N, C-alpha and C positions, 0 to 999 in steps of 0.2 A: 578519589577522582583525579582527573587529569589537570591539576592546577597549572602545570607548566605550559599547557596548551594555550592559555590566555596570552602568552607572549607572541603569538602569531602576528605577523605584520599586516595581515589582511583584515579589513573591516568585517566584523562578525556580529551576529545577534545570537545570543544564547537563550535556550528555552529549556527549563527543568521540568521533568515529570517525576512525581513521587508516587509510586505504586506499591502495593503490597508485595510485589515480586522484585522490588528494587528501585533504585533512583537512576534516572537516565538524564544526561545533558545532550542537547541537540545544538550543534554549532552550524548556523546557517551563514554561508559565505566562507567556510573553511577551504583549504586547499589540500589535495592529496600530498603535495610536497612538504606540508607541515607535519605529517603524521609521525615520521621517525622520532621527532623530539618529544612526542606524547606517549610513546609506547615502550615497554621493556625491551631493550635491544636484543637480548639473548633468549627471550622466552615467548616471542610473538610468531604466530603462523598465519598466513594469508589463505583464505578460501575464496576462489573465483572460478570463472569459466573461461574457455578458450577465446571466445569473442571479445570479452572485456580485456583479457590479458593481451590480445593482439592490438587492441585499440589504445590501451592505456598503460601497458606493461612497462614502458620506459619511465613512467612516473611512479611505479610501485616502490615502496620502501624495500630495502634489500633483506627481506625475511623469507624463510622457506615458503613455497606455494603448494597448496593442494588444489587441484583442478577437478571440478565436476562437469557433467554434461550440461547442455544448454536447454532452456525451456522447461515447461511444466512436466515433460516426459522424464526429466532427470530428478524430479522432486519426489523420490521414492525411498522406501525403507532399504532397498538394495544399495542406493547411493549413500544413504546414511551409514550403513555398515562399512562401505568402502572408505568413507571419511574417518570413521572411528579407527579403522586399521592403519590408515596413514598417520593419524595422531599418535597411535601406539608406536609405529615405526620411527616417528620423529622424536619420541621420548617426551611428549607433552605431559607436564605434571600439573598439580593443582595451582601452581604459581604461574602458569602460562596464560597467554592472552590470544584469543582467536579474533582476527580482523577479517570481516567479510567485505570484499570489494566487488560489487556487482549489482544486479537488478533484484527484484523481489524474490525470485527463486533462490539465488545465492544467499540473500539475507535470511529468508525463512528457514532454509535447511542448515546454514552455518550456525544460526542462533540455537536451533533445536539440538544440533550436534554439541555445541559448546555447553548448553545448559544441562545436558544429560551425561556428557563424558566425565568420568570420575565424580558423578553426582553434581557437576557444575564447575566450570572454569570461567574466568572473566572473558567478556567478548564485547565487540563494538562493530559498527557498520560504517562503511563509506559507500553509500548508494550511488550508483552511476546512471540510473535512469530517473527521469522526472517522476514517474509513478512511484518508484521506491523511495525517493526523497520525501514525498508527501503522504505516502501510505504505508508501504510494507516495512519501512525502517522505524516507524513510530508506533509505539503502543504495546510492545512486548509480546505480540503473538508470534509463535514460531511453530512450524509443523511441516508435514509432508502429506502427499496424496496417496490414496489407495484405490486401485481399479478405476481411476478417472475421477473419483470424488475428492474435491479439493479440501485440503487441510483436515482430513478425517482423524489424523493422529498428530498431537502436538501438545504444547503447554504454554503458559504465560511466564515469561522471564524478560526483564528489561535489559536492553543493551546498555552497557556502562556509559557509552558515548556514541553519538551519531554525527558524522562529519558530512554536511551537505555542500559539495563543491559545485558552484554554478558553471565552472569552466568545462566540466566533463560533459555537459549536455550538448555541446557543439558537435560531438561525434555521433549523436543519435539521428536516425532517419526520422522524417516528419511524422510517420505513423506512430512512432514511439512517443514523440512529444505530445501528440493528440491523446494518447492513452493517459499520460500524466495530467493533461489539462482536464480530462473527464473527472478525475478525483478532486482537482481543485474546485471545479464547478460544483461537484457534490458538497464539498465543505461549505461553500457559499450558500447553496440551496437550503441546507439544514440549519445553518447557524449565523450567517453573516451577509446581510443584504449589501453592505459596502464592498465586500469581496465580489459579489455579482456585478456591481456597478463598475468596479475596476477592471474586471474581466471584459466588460462591454466596451469601456472607453479606451483601454490600452491593448486591444486585441492585436493590432498590427505589430506593435513593439513586442508583445509577448510571443507571437508566432515567429518573429525574427530573433528570438532568444536574447533580447536586450538584457545584459547582466543585472542592471539595477531593477528593472521591472520584474525579471524572474526571481531575484532574491526577495523582492517584496511579496510576490504571489506565494512563493514557497513558505516564507515566514508566517504570513497570515494563515495559510492553510495548516501548517504544522501547529500553530498555537491553538487553532480550533480543535484539532484532533487531540493534542496534548491535554487540553483542559477537560475534554470529555473523558479521556482515559484516566486522568487523575481522580475524577469523581466516580468512575465506574469501570474499574480495570477489567473485571471479569464478565462484562456484558450481561449483567443481571437486569439492567433497566435502560438508563440513558444511552449507554454505549451502542445499543442496538440502532440508534439513529444513524450511526456511521454506516449502516448497511443499506442506506437509501440507494435504490437502483441495483442493489447487489442480489436480491432474491431472484428477480427475473434474470439479472445479469449472469449469475452463476449457472443458471439453467441454459441460457443461450451459449455460454462458454463451453459447457459440457457437450451440448448437442451439436454445435457448429464448429467448435474449435477456434472461435473468433478470439482475438487478443482481449485481455481483460478489460482494458479501458473502453474499447469499442463495445463490448458486451454491456458494461456498466452504463455507457451512454444510451444504448437502447433501453436498458432497464429503467434509467431515470426518466426518459421520455414517457415510457409506458406507465411508470408509477405516478407521474404528474397527471397523465390523462385519467388514470384510475382515481386519483385524488379528486378530480373534477366530477367523475361519475358518482363517487360516493359522497359528494357534497362538502368536502373539506377545503377545497382550493378553488378560488375564482378562476375562471377560464382565461382571463388576461394574464395572470401570473403563470399559468401552465404554458400558454403560448410564448410568453417572454423567455421562459426557461428553455423550451424546445428550440426556439430561435437561436439562443446563445450556444446550445450544444451544437447545432448545425453550422454556426458561424466559425467554429473551431475545426470544421472538416470531419465532424463525428456523425455516425449514423443515428437516426431517431426512429426507424421503423422496426417492426418485429421480424426476426429472422429465424428460421427453423420450423420443422414440422410441429404443429400445435400439440399433437398427442405426445411426442417425444419431450417437448418442453414441459408439459404438465407432469409427466412421469418424473422428470428431473426435479421439478418443484416439490413433488410429494416426497422425495428423499432429501430435501434440504435440511441441514442440521439445525436450522432455526425453527423447525416444525415442533409443535407441541400438541400431541394427539392429532385431531383432524383439523387443526388450525396452524397457520404460519404467522409468526410475528412479522407484520409487514409495515414498512415505513412509508407514511403518507406526509404530504405537506399541507400546512394550514395557510401558509403564505411563503413567499420567497424569504428564506432566512429563518424559518420556523417549521420544525418537523414534529410529527407525533407518531408513536408506535402503537399499532392496533393489532390484536390477534384476529385474523380474518379466516373464516372457514375455507378450506381448500375448494369446496364446491362453489363458493361465491367467486373465489379468484378464477376458477376454471370458466365459469359463466362470463365474467367480465372480460377475461382474456380472449374468449371466442368473439365477443362483441367488438372489442377493440381491434 
């Protein structure tokens, strides 16, 4: 591990994840500028995209750079093949290190590339979006899309380290911040009422990207996900709770092309209403959660043609036979996973 990174002059919180696919250390409060001291100088390659490179390239360590395209459209097997060929051209060996600097797409694809190139080389992430800092960079899921279906091909492999730099968030547009806030809200909704309370009481400071407040929200959010992942890395049980809002969210994303965080916000609001309909959640808790989502500028209604959304639901990878493992709430801070027949979901969906 990167013991020399502890010499960073910036205040940091470290979170360790021990999974079957490896050990990962997350440094919340790190800085991009610290990375050269932590990485092998002659054997590291950066994977990024042109938007991130334009915004933050002057702060990149001076390692070779492999660029991929931007957005979900770039997260394909074709892009993966291009990255492998660049690795070969750069002479990457088993002692090399792959550093992903970017959002969730860059992290997902670079992690998959590193974990499968030469049957696996070391890799780490420097996530540059709030969404990636609290979601995509934590938990060891790596993968690519096929024909618009998200993460259909992938594997579990933990990044050796994740460096969450709060100063990079200032370059993000408000919509991107909202997408990250949706995941933080999700973590509070399933596991931490205190996080919900902090999101409510510190909303203005959070939306102004106050560094102390953001570091606190990111750390709390990451700790929730890290604890769940450590107990259930391969999503056989408890980890499914992290899909709260995602079952409908992924369907909305596929049908409408909405950003991930906004689709998940709609999915969480709908899952909260569904929890009420099925009798697991008090209406007051559902209303409080929906109000919180809206207060961060996120949508809470249903978007997309119902038939198309239901068709996407039917193809969800969380489906088991004619049922979908669906995450409901019992209260704010407490989730439960129930297999719900698609026919019931379809009926409730039309009613909502």
